[in-house]
C-alpha positions as CSV (number, residue, x, y, z in Angstrom):
1,H,-130.5,-58.3,-212.0
2,Y,-131.7,-60.6,-209.3
3,A,-130.4,-63.5,-207.2
4,G,-128.8,-66.0,-209.6
5,T,-125.7,-65.1,-207.6
6,M,-126.7,-64.4,-204.0
7,G,-123.5,-63.1,-202.4
8,L,-123.7,-59.5,-201.1
9,V,-120.8,-58.3,-203.2
10,Q,-121.3,-60.2,-206.5
11,R,-125.1,-59.8,-206.5
12,D,-125.3,-56.1,-205.3
13,S,-122.3,-54.3,-206.9
14,I,-124.6,-53.6,-209.8
15,E,-126.4,-51.1,-207.5
16,L,-123.2,-49.1,-207.3
17,F,-122.8,-49.2,-211.1
18,R,-126.4,-48.0,-211.5
19,N,-126.0,-45.2,-208.9
20,L,-122.8,-43.9,-210.6
21,L,-124.4,-43.9,-214.0
22,K,-127.7,-42.5,-212.8
23,T,-129.6,-45.1,-214.7
24,S,-133.1,-46.2,-214.0
25,R,-133.4,-48.1,-210.8
26,Q,-135.2,-51.4,-210.3
27,H,-138.2,-52.5,-208.2
28,S,-137.1,-56.1,-207.5
29,T,-140.4,-57.9,-207.5
30,F,-139.8,-61.4,-208.8
31,C,-139.7,-63.2,-205.4
32,I,-140.3,-61.7,-202.0
33,T,-142.2,-58.5,-202.4
34,L,-145.7,-59.8,-201.7
35,A,-144.5,-62.0,-198.8
36,D,-142.5,-59.1,-197.3
37,A,-145.5,-56.8,-197.4
38,G,-147.9,-59.2,-195.7
39,W,-145.4,-60.2,-192.9
40,I,-144.1,-56.7,-192.2
41,A,-147.7,-55.3,-192.1
42,G,-148.2,-57.2,-188.8
43,T,-144.8,-57.5,-187.2
44,G,-143.1,-54.4,-188.5
45,V,-139.8,-56.3,-189.3
46,K,-138.6,-59.2,-191.4
47,R,-137.6,-61.7,-188.7
48,G,-139.2,-64.3,-186.6
49,S,-138.6,-67.3,-184.4
50,D,-135.2,-69.1,-184.7
51,P,-135.8,-71.9,-187.2
52,R,-133.8,-74.3,-185.0
53,T,-136.5,-74.1,-182.3
54,M,-138.8,-76.0,-184.6
55,A,-137.1,-79.0,-183.0
56,D,-138.6,-77.9,-179.7
57,S,-142.1,-77.7,-181.2
58,D,-145.1,-80.0,-180.6
59,L,-146.9,-78.8,-183.8
60,I,-145.2,-77.5,-187.0
61,V,-147.5,-75.9,-189.6
62,M,-145.9,-75.6,-193.0
63,W,-148.0,-73.0,-194.8
64,G,-147.5,-72.3,-198.5
65,G,-144.1,-74.0,-199.0
66,N,-142.6,-77.3,-200.0
67,P,-139.4,-77.6,-198.1
68,V,-138.7,-81.2,-199.2
69,Y,-138.0,-79.6,-202.6
70,T,-136.9,-76.1,-201.6
71,Q,-135.5,-76.0,-198.1
72,V,-134.3,-79.3,-196.8
73,N,-132.9,-77.8,-193.6
74,V,-136.5,-77.2,-192.4
75,M,-137.2,-80.9,-192.8
76,H,-134.2,-81.7,-190.5
77,H,-135.8,-79.7,-187.7
78,V,-139.2,-81.3,-188.4
79,A,-137.7,-84.7,-188.2
80,R,-136.0,-83.9,-184.8
81,A,-139.3,-82.6,-183.4
82,R,-141.2,-85.7,-184.5
83,R,-138.6,-88.0,-183.2
84,Q,-138.0,-86.3,-179.9
85,R,-141.4,-84.8,-179.1
86,N,-143.8,-86.8,-181.3
87,A,-144.7,-83.4,-182.9
88,K,-147.4,-83.2,-185.5
89,L,-146.8,-81.7,-189.0
90,V,-149.6,-79.9,-190.8
91,V,-149.1,-78.8,-194.4
92,V,-151.3,-76.1,-196.1
93,D,-150.8,-76.3,-199.9
94,P,-153.0,-76.5,-203.0
95,Y,-151.5,-79.9,-204.0
96,Y,-150.1,-83.1,-202.6
97,T,-146.5,-82.2,-202.5
98,A,-143.5,-84.2,-201.3
99,T,-143.9,-82.3,-198.0
100,A,-147.6,-83.0,-197.8
101,K,-146.9,-86.7,-198.1
102,K,-145.0,-86.5,-194.8
103,A,-147.8,-84.6,-193.0
104,D,-150.2,-85.7,-190.3
105,Q,-152.8,-83.4,-191.9
106,H,-152.8,-81.8,-195.3
107,L,-155.2,-78.9,-195.9
108,M,-155.4,-79.0,-199.7
109,L,-157.2,-75.7,-200.4
110,R,-157.9,-73.9,-203.6
111,P,-155.1,-71.6,-204.7
112,G,-155.3,-68.0,-203.4
113,T,-157.8,-68.7,-200.7
114,D,-155.4,-68.8,-197.7
115,G,-156.8,-65.7,-196.2
116,A,-160.2,-67.3,-195.9
117,L,-158.7,-70.3,-194.2
118,A,-156.7,-68.2,-191.8
119,C,-159.8,-66.2,-190.8
120,A,-161.9,-69.3,-190.2
121,V,-159.2,-70.7,-188.0
122,M,-159.1,-67.5,-186.0
123,H,-163.0,-67.5,-185.8
124,Q,-162.8,-71.0,-184.3
125,L,-160.1,-70.1,-181.9
126,F,-162.3,-67.3,-180.5
127,A,-165.5,-69.5,-180.6
128,D,-163.7,-72.2,-178.6
129,D,-162.1,-69.7,-176.2
130,M,-158.6,-70.9,-177.2
131,V,-157.1,-67.5,-177.5
132,D,-154.6,-66.0,-175.0
133,R,-156.5,-62.9,-174.0
134,E,-153.7,-61.7,-171.7
135,Y,-151.3,-61.8,-174.6
136,L,-153.8,-60.1,-176.9
137,A,-154.3,-57.2,-174.5
138,Q,-150.5,-56.8,-173.9
139,Y,-149.1,-57.3,-177.4
140,C,-151.8,-56.7,-180.0
141,D,-153.6,-53.6,-181.4
142,V,-157.3,-54.3,-181.8
143,P,-158.2,-57.7,-180.5
144,T,-161.8,-56.8,-179.7
145,E,-162.4,-55.3,-183.1
146,L,-160.8,-58.4,-184.7
147,E,-163.1,-60.8,-182.7
148,H,-166.2,-58.9,-183.8
149,H,-164.9,-58.8,-187.4
150,L,-164.3,-62.6,-187.5
151,Q,-167.8,-63.6,-186.2
152,S,-169.0,-64.1,-189.8
153,K,-165.8,-65.9,-190.9
154,S,-166.9,-69.3,-189.9
155,P,-165.4,-72.6,-191.1
156,A,-168.6,-73.1,-193.1
157,W,-168.0,-69.8,-194.8
158,A,-164.4,-70.6,-195.5
159,A,-165.3,-74.1,-196.8
160,G,-167.3,-72.5,-199.6
161,I,-164.2,-70.5,-200.6
162,T,-161.3,-72.9,-200.0
163,G,-163.0,-76.1,-201.1
164,L,-162.0,-77.7,-197.7
165,E,-164.5,-79.4,-195.4
166,A,-165.6,-77.3,-192.5
167,G,-164.7,-80.2,-190.2
168,E,-161.1,-80.1,-191.5
169,I,-160.8,-76.5,-190.6
170,I,-162.3,-77.0,-187.2
171,D,-159.9,-79.9,-186.5
172,F,-156.9,-77.9,-187.5
173,A,-158.0,-74.9,-185.5
174,R,-158.5,-77.0,-182.3
175,L,-155.1,-78.7,-182.8
176,Y,-153.4,-75.4,-183.2
177,G,-155.3,-73.7,-180.3
178,N,-154.5,-76.6,-177.9
179,T,-150.8,-76.7,-178.7
180,E,-148.7,-74.0,-176.9
181,R,-145.5,-74.9,-178.8
182,S,-146.9,-74.4,-182.3
183,F,-144.5,-73.2,-184.9
184,L,-145.9,-71.6,-188.1
185,R,-143.4,-71.8,-191.0
186,L,-144.7,-69.6,-193.7
187,G,-143.4,-70.0,-197.3
188,Y,-143.4,-67.8,-200.3
189,G,-145.7,-69.8,-202.5
190,F,-149.0,-68.8,-201.1
191,T,-148.2,-65.1,-201.5
192,R,-147.6,-65.2,-205.3
193,S,-151.1,-64.1,-206.2
194,R,-152.8,-60.7,-206.4
195,N,-154.0,-61.1,-202.9
196,G,-150.8,-62.6,-201.6
197,A,-149.9,-59.9,-199.1
198,A,-153.3,-60.1,-197.5
199,N,-153.0,-63.9,-197.3
200,M,-149.6,-63.6,-195.6
201,H,-150.9,-61.1,-193.1
202,A,-153.9,-63.2,-192.2
203,A,-151.9,-66.3,-191.7
204,S,-149.3,-64.4,-189.6
205,C,-152.0,-63.4,-187.1
206,L,-152.4,-66.9,-185.8
207,P,-149.6,-67.1,-183.2
208,A,-150.7,-63.7,-181.8
209,L,-154.1,-65.1,-181.0
210,T,-152.8,-68.2,-179.1
211,G,-149.8,-66.4,-177.6
212,A,-147.5,-69.0,-179.2
213,W,-144.8,-66.4,-179.4
214,R,-144.3,-66.8,-175.7
215,Y,-142.9,-70.3,-175.9
216,P,-139.6,-71.9,-177.0
217,G,-140.6,-73.9,-180.1
218,G,-143.5,-71.6,-180.7
219,G,-144.1,-68.5,-182.9
220,A,-143.6,-68.1,-186.6
221,L,-141.0,-67.5,-189.2
222,Y,-141.3,-66.3,-192.8
223,A,-137.7,-65.1,-193.3
224,N,-134.9,-63.6,-191.2
225,G,-133.5,-60.9,-193.5
226,G,-134.0,-58.3,-190.9
227,I,-131.7,-59.6,-188.3
228,Y,-128.3,-58.9,-189.9
229,G,-128.0,-55.2,-190.4
230,I,-125.2,-55.7,-192.9
231,D,-123.6,-52.3,-194.0
232,Q,-123.5,-52.4,-197.8
233,S,-123.2,-48.7,-198.2
234,V,-119.9,-48.9,-200.1
235,I,-120.8,-52.0,-202.0
236,K,-124.1,-50.4,-203.2
237,G,-122.8,-46.9,-203.5
238,L,-125.5,-45.4,-201.3
239,D,-123.5,-42.2,-201.1
240,V,-124.1,-41.6,-204.8
241,L,-127.7,-42.7,-204.9
242,D,-130.0,-40.3,-206.6
243,T,-133.5,-41.0,-205.4
244,S,-135.0,-38.9,-208.1
245,T,-134.2,-41.5,-210.8
246,R,-137.2,-43.5,-211.8
247,V,-137.8,-47.1,-210.5
248,L,-138.9,-49.6,-213.0
249,D,-140.8,-52.8,-212.1
250,Q,-138.7,-55.9,-212.7
251,S,-141.8,-58.1,-213.1
252,R,-143.1,-55.8,-215.9
253,I,-140.0,-55.9,-218.0
254,G,-142.0,-56.9,-221.0
255,D,-144.1,-53.7,-220.8
256,V,-141.0,-51.7,-219.9
257,L,-139.1,-52.8,-223.0
258,C,-142.2,-52.5,-225.2
259,G,-142.5,-48.9,-224.2
260,N,-145.7,-48.9,-222.1
261,P,-145.9,-45.2,-221.0
262,R,-147.3,-46.1,-217.6
263,D,-144.4,-48.4,-216.9
264,L,-141.9,-45.9,-218.2
265,Q,-143.5,-43.3,-215.9
266,G,-143.5,-40.7,-218.7
267,G,-139.8,-41.0,-219.2
268,P,-137.7,-42.1,-222.2
269,P,-137.6,-45.7,-223.5
270,V,-135.0,-48.1,-222.2
271,T,-132.3,-48.3,-225.0
272,A,-129.5,-50.1,-223.1
273,L,-129.7,-53.1,-220.8
274,L,-127.1,-54.9,-218.7
275,V,-128.3,-58.2,-217.2
276,Q,-126.6,-60.1,-214.4
277,N,-127.9,-62.8,-212.1
278,T,-131.2,-63.4,-213.8
279,N,-132.8,-64.9,-216.9
280,P,-135.9,-62.7,-217.6
281,V,-136.8,-64.3,-220.9
282,V,-137.7,-67.4,-219.0
283,V,-138.4,-66.1,-215.5
284,A,-140.4,-62.9,-216.0
285,P,-144.2,-63.0,-216.5
286,E,-145.8,-62.6,-220.0
287,T,-143.0,-64.2,-221.9
288,K,-144.2,-63.3,-225.3
289,K,-144.1,-59.6,-224.4
290,V,-140.6,-60.0,-222.8
291,I,-139.3,-61.6,-226.0
292,Q,-140.8,-58.9,-228.1
293,G,-139.1,-56.2,-226.0
294,F,-135.7,-57.9,-226.1
295,A,-136.0,-58.2,-229.9
296,R,-136.1,-54.5,-230.5
297,D,-133.5,-53.4,-233.0
298,D,-132.8,-50.2,-231.1
299,L,-132.1,-52.0,-227.7
300,F,-128.5,-52.7,-226.8
301,T,-128.3,-55.6,-224.5
302,C,-125.3,-57.0,-222.7
303,V,-125.7,-60.2,-220.7
304,H,-123.1,-61.4,-218.2
305,E,-123.9,-65.1,-217.6
306,Q,-122.6,-68.5,-216.5
307,F,-124.6,-70.3,-219.2
308,F,-125.9,-69.4,-222.6
309,T,-129.4,-68.8,-221.4
310,E,-132.3,-67.8,-223.6
311,T,-131.8,-64.2,-222.3
312,A,-128.1,-64.4,-223.4
313,A,-129.2,-65.6,-226.8
314,M,-131.0,-62.3,-227.3
315,A,-128.0,-60.2,-226.3
316,D,-125.7,-58.1,-228.5
317,I,-122.8,-59.0,-226.2
318,V,-122.5,-62.0,-223.9
319,L,-119.8,-61.9,-221.2
320,P,-118.8,-65.2,-219.4
321,A,-119.4,-65.0,-215.6
322,T,-117.8,-66.9,-212.7
323,M,-119.6,-69.4,-210.5
324,F,-119.5,-69.2,-206.7
325,L,-116.6,-71.5,-206.5
326,E,-114.6,-69.1,-208.6
327,H,-115.0,-65.8,-206.7
328,D,-114.9,-64.3,-203.2
329,D,-118.2,-63.3,-201.6
330,F,-120.3,-63.4,-198.4
331,Y,-123.8,-64.4,-197.8
332,Q,-126.7,-63.8,-195.4
333,A,-129.3,-66.5,-194.9
334,G,-133.1,-66.0,-195.1
335,G,-134.2,-69.3,-193.7
336,H,-131.6,-69.6,-190.9
337,T,-129.5,-67.1,-189.0
338,H,-125.9,-67.2,-190.4
339,V,-123.5,-65.0,-192.3
340,Q,-120.9,-67.0,-194.3
341,V,-117.8,-65.9,-196.0
342,T,-116.6,-67.9,-199.0
343,R,-113.4,-67.7,-201.1
344,G,-112.9,-68.8,-204.7
345,L,-111.6,-72.3,-204.6
346,V,-110.6,-72.7,-208.3
347,T,-109.2,-70.4,-210.9
348,P,-112.0,-68.9,-213.1
349,F,-112.4,-70.8,-216.3
350,A,-111.0,-69.2,-219.5
351,E,-112.3,-65.6,-219.8
352,C,-114.9,-65.9,-217.0
353,R,-114.9,-62.9,-214.7
354,S,-116.9,-62.0,-211.5
355,N,-119.7,-59.6,-211.5
356,H,-117.8,-57.1,-209.3
357,W,-114.7,-57.3,-211.6
358,V,-116.7,-56.6,-214.8
359,L,-118.6,-53.7,-213.2
360,A,-115.5,-52.2,-211.8
361,Q,-113.7,-52.4,-215.1
362,L,-116.7,-50.8,-216.9
363,A,-116.9,-48.0,-214.3
364,N,-113.2,-47.2,-214.6
365,R,-113.3,-47.1,-218.4
366,L,-116.3,-44.8,-218.2
367,G,-114.4,-42.4,-216.0
368,F,-116.1,-43.1,-212.7
369,R,-114.2,-43.5,-209.4
370,H,-115.6,-45.0,-206.3
371,A,-114.2,-46.9,-203.3
372,G,-116.5,-49.8,-204.1
373,F,-114.8,-50.3,-207.4
374,Q,-111.3,-49.5,-206.3
375,K,-111.2,-52.4,-203.8
376,E,-111.1,-56.1,-204.3
377,A,-114.1,-58.2,-203.3
378,R,-112.3,-59.6,-200.3
379,E,-111.5,-56.1,-199.0
380,L,-115.1,-55.1,-199.4
381,I,-116.3,-58.1,-197.5
382,D,-113.9,-57.3,-194.6
383,E,-115.0,-53.6,-194.5
384,S,-118.7,-54.4,-194.7
385,L,-118.5,-57.0,-191.9
386,R,-116.5,-54.7,-189.6
387,L,-118.8,-51.8,-190.3
388,S,-121.7,-54.1,-189.3
389,G,-120.1,-55.0,-186.0
390,L,-119.2,-58.5,-187.1
391,P,-115.8,-60.3,-187.2
392,G,-113.8,-59.5,-190.2
393,E,-113.3,-61.5,-193.4
394,Q,-110.4,-63.6,-192.2
395,T,-112.0,-64.6,-188.8
396,S,-115.4,-65.2,-190.3
397,F,-113.9,-67.4,-193.0
398,Q,-111.9,-69.4,-190.5
399,N,-114.9,-69.9,-188.3
400,H,-117.0,-71.0,-191.3
401,W,-120.0,-68.8,-190.2
402,V,-121.2,-66.1,-187.9
403,D,-124.4,-66.9,-186.1
404,C,-126.5,-63.7,-186.0
405,A,-129.5,-65.1,-184.2
406,P,-131.0,-62.6,-181.8
407,A,-132.0,-63.5,-178.3
408,F,-135.4,-65.3,-177.8
409,E,-136.9,-62.1,-176.4
410,T,-136.1,-60.4,-179.7
411,S,-136.9,-63.2,-182.2
412,N,-140.2,-64.0,-180.5
413,F,-141.1,-60.3,-179.9
414,I,-141.2,-60.6,-176.1
415,D,-139.7,-57.2,-176.1
416,G,-142.5,-56.0,-178.4
417,F,-143.0,-55.9,-182.1
418,E,-141.2,-53.5,-184.5
419,T,-144.2,-51.3,-185.0
420,P,-144.6,-47.8,-183.7
421,D,-146.7,-48.9,-180.7
422,K,-144.7,-52.2,-180.2
423,R,-147.8,-54.2,-180.9
424,F,-148.7,-56.8,-183.5
425,H,-151.1,-55.1,-186.0
426,F,-154.3,-57.0,-186.9
427,K,-155.2,-53.6,-188.4
428,P,-152.1,-52.6,-190.3
429,D,-151.2,-49.2,-191.7
430,W,-150.9,-50.5,-195.2
431,S,-149.8,-47.0,-196.4
432,R,-146.5,-47.8,-194.8
433,V,-146.2,-50.9,-196.8
434,G,-147.0,-49.9,-200.4
435,P,-148.7,-47.4,-202.6
436,A,-151.8,-49.4,-203.5
437,F,-152.8,-49.5,-199.8
438,E,-156.4,-48.2,-200.3
439,Q,-157.4,-51.6,-201.8
440,M,-156.1,-53.6,-198.8
441,P,-158.6,-55.0,-196.2
442,E,-158.5,-53.2,-192.9
443,L,-158.5,-56.4,-190.9
444,P,-157.5,-60.0,-191.9
445,D,-159.9,-61.2,-194.6
446,Y,-160.3,-63.1,-197.8
447,M,-159.5,-60.7,-200.6
448,P,-161.4,-62.0,-203.7
449,I,-159.2,-60.3,-206.4
450,A,-157.4,-63.4,-207.7
451,N,-157.7,-64.6,-211.3
452,D,-160.4,-67.2,-210.5
453,A,-161.6,-69.7,-213.0
454,D,-164.5,-68.9,-215.1
455,A,-166.5,-70.4,-218.0
456,Q,-163.8,-69.5,-220.6
457,H,-160.9,-70.4,-218.3
458,P,-162.2,-73.2,-216.0
459,F,-158.9,-74.2,-214.4
460,R,-156.6,-72.5,-211.9
461,L,-152.9,-73.0,-212.7
462,V,-150.1,-73.2,-210.1
463,A,-146.6,-72.9,-211.5
464,A,-144.8,-74.6,-208.6
465,P,-141.0,-75.2,-208.3
466,A,-139.6,-78.5,-209.6
467,R,-137.5,-80.5,-207.3
468,Q,-134.3,-80.5,-209.4
469,F,-134.4,-76.9,-210.5
470,L,-133.9,-73.6,-208.5
471,N,-136.0,-71.3,-210.7
472,T,-133.9,-71.5,-213.9
473,S,-130.7,-72.5,-212.2
474,F,-129.7,-76.1,-212.8
475,T,-132.0,-76.3,-215.9
476,E,-128.7,-76.5,-217.9
477,T,-127.5,-79.4,-215.9
478,R,-128.0,-82.7,-217.7
479,T,-128.6,-84.8,-214.5
480,S,-131.3,-82.3,-213.4
481,Q,-133.0,-82.4,-216.8
482,M,-133.0,-86.2,-216.8
483,A,-134.4,-86.4,-213.3
484,E,-137.3,-84.0,-214.2
485,T,-137.7,-85.7,-217.6
486,R,-139.9,-83.1,-219.4
487,P,-142.4,-80.3,-218.7
488,T,-145.8,-81.8,-217.8
489,L,-149.3,-80.5,-216.9
490,M,-150.5,-82.3,-213.8
491,L,-154.3,-82.7,-213.7
492,R,-156.8,-84.9,-212.0
493,S,-158.1,-88.0,-213.6
494,D,-161.7,-86.8,-213.5
495,D,-160.7,-83.5,-215.2
496,A,-158.7,-85.4,-217.7
497,A,-161.5,-87.8,-218.5
498,R,-163.9,-84.9,-219.0
499,Y,-161.6,-83.5,-221.7
500,S,-160.5,-86.9,-223.2
501,I,-156.9,-86.3,-222.1
502,K,-154.7,-89.4,-221.7
503,D,-151.8,-89.7,-219.4
504,G,-148.7,-88.8,-221.4
505,G,-150.9,-87.3,-224.2
506,L,-150.4,-83.8,-225.5
507,V,-152.4,-81.0,-224.0
508,R,-152.7,-77.4,-224.9
509,V,-153.0,-74.9,-222.1
510,G,-153.9,-71.2,-222.7
511,N,-155.5,-67.9,-221.8
512,R,-155.7,-64.4,-223.3
513,L,-151.9,-64.1,-223.0
514,A,-150.7,-67.2,-224.8
515,D,-151.1,-70.9,-225.2
516,I,-148.4,-73.6,-224.6
517,L,-148.1,-77.3,-225.5
518,L,-146.9,-80.0,-223.2
519,H,-147.5,-83.5,-222.0
520,A,-150.2,-84.5,-219.5
521,K,-149.6,-86.3,-216.2
522,I,-152.5,-87.7,-214.4
523,F,-152.3,-86.8,-210.7
524,D,-155.2,-86.7,-208.2
525,G,-153.4,-84.7,-205.6
526,M,-155.3,-81.4,-205.9
527,Q,-158.9,-80.2,-206.0
528,P,-161.0,-80.4,-209.2
529,G,-160.3,-77.5,-211.5
530,V,-156.7,-77.1,-210.3
531,V,-153.7,-77.9,-212.5
532,I,-150.0,-77.8,-211.8
533,I,-146.9,-77.2,-213.9
534,E,-143.7,-77.8,-211.9
535,S,-141.0,-75.7,-213.5
536,I,-139.1,-73.3,-214.4
537,W,-138.2,-75.3,-217.5
538,P,-136.6,-73.2,-220.3
539,N,-139.0,-72.1,-223.0
540,Q,-137.1,-74.3,-225.4
541,A,-137.9,-77.4,-223.3
542,F,-141.5,-77.0,-224.3
543,I,-142.7,-78.5,-227.6
544,E,-143.4,-75.1,-229.3
545,G,-140.6,-73.1,-227.6
546,L,-142.9,-71.2,-225.2
547,G,-143.0,-72.0,-221.4
548,V,-145.3,-71.6,-218.4
549,N,-144.6,-67.9,-217.7
550,A,-146.1,-67.0,-221.0
551,L,-149.4,-67.7,-219.2
552,V,-148.7,-65.6,-216.1
553,S,-149.9,-62.0,-216.0
554,A,-147.5,-59.2,-215.3
555,E,-150.2,-57.4,-213.3
556,P,-148.6,-56.4,-209.9
557,G,-149.8,-57.8,-206.6
558,L,-151.1,-55.5,-203.9
559,P,-150.0,-53.2,-202.2
560,N,-146.4,-52.9,-203.3
561,G,-146.1,-55.0,-206.5
562,G,-144.8,-58.5,-206.8
563,A,-145.1,-61.3,-209.4
564,I,-148.2,-63.4,-209.3
565,Y,-146.9,-66.7,-210.6
566,H,-149.6,-68.8,-209.0
567,D,-152.6,-66.6,-209.9
568,T,-153.5,-67.8,-213.4
569,A,-156.8,-69.0,-214.9
570,V,-156.5,-71.2,-218.0
571,W,-158.3,-73.4,-220.4
572,I,-157.0,-76.8,-221.5
573,Q,-157.7,-79.1,-224.4
574,P,-156.2,-82.2,-225.9
575,E,-153.9,-81.8,-228.9
576,T,-155.5,-84.6,-230.8
577,G,-153.7,-84.1,-234.1
578,R,-150.3,-84.7,-232.5
579,Q,-150.8,-87.6,-230.2
580,H,-148.0,-89.5,-231.8
581,E,-145.6,-87.1,-230.1
582,S,-146.6,-88.2,-226.7
583,A,-144.4,-91.2,-226.5
């Protein structure tokens, strides 16, 4: 399961079902694991500046995200800051996105090199004496050691890694260092590589150097999941949790289902599978292996879904699921600060049933009794809110939302960071973050472990979000399909000319895992050797029925796992024998 349905009852009741049955647990690594690790390494907690204070900023840096596509509320705050304060917008992204088009400066770096850029910016801040030494002494762990470490991390050094000009890096560093009210808005995208957590940690260090946390409109935000403290103990059945049961890595579901002993942790094979809220046949890395695993004759699979997805097509039993307008639930935001209660507005269609209802019925039929399955969703919402010190279901629904924003002193860490010593950690204790901590850099650095291009695979692929889709949600919607048209490989005109690839022509893209066929789209908005596939289109939308995640490795990112969707080296070649299909 994952987050196709994001309410805290309908998404998370499967945890109670799992805990009652004592089944294998899940390490949920599709989305946030790498970003969480990098952010929490420095700050100690998943929270940051109130996003609304972007409107009070004089400089907004959007690093590793494309909010014009994925988070339009951010652009509302950006527009206010530009209109009212003449604020500057800087975008750090490997390609010329819709957000980059609106920027005053676009740092179009090579994928996976964000750590080098961040270190060079910090080097320049120290070199130009644009750091807040009083803040460093009061709020940070090892500023002197960091300054010494960064002496070799010059803009010229970073230019050779990132592909940027040294002058671009210097200009950005000076703009950032000279702007007290600088707001660093960190996205998920730049963390989805093997070195993603190190990249996030390095970037998150910037406001600590300048003391931007001190100022309204200053600081940084990755996500605010840590501000709510929602009590889900009944919903998730934490009282019946058995921590001795194994935890299987979601992003390695192909290896899990194919019986890899390492992934099964020496335990028995998975022989039964219940899927809610996710579409792993399309979303998970190494698609061919995932399909192979789902195709096992001895695997019983039940998929509870809103649409007949490609995962549903491989199930033994498919149960129809409700959509959010058809069930009760409550939600906590990641990119803002609100809890919202929703109620079903329409009667569920035909035999569609909510996640919680299906799980409760299964549990009862299997002889399990638990308060989380004896109560209706609305009762659980009310209980959870009250246990969390928030207004109950009725009041929260009538008020439309509950704003859980902490005070400025908390959100901007004026009261100290959530680390044992209350300081921001340039030198994190990575062992507190994940098991592969020994491979992490002691101090912010470029971690050269990404799947870089080589002679056999000369291109670096980024599998970025498409504007009309939300992962695989909305890919079934005809209007979204028409707006996106078809899967395409975006590549530069000079790269295309070198391989005799025409705009609209067929191109094959591959690596050791698979190769896929799709149409080319000439686009000069990235560095040479970088290609983009905006997705996640269903596999069946591709010409040969195999999509972009077939090319993505299931190797976990460091130090705590995480899917590496933007960390893929590939070869490309024109499909000359089938050019007639390019029309």
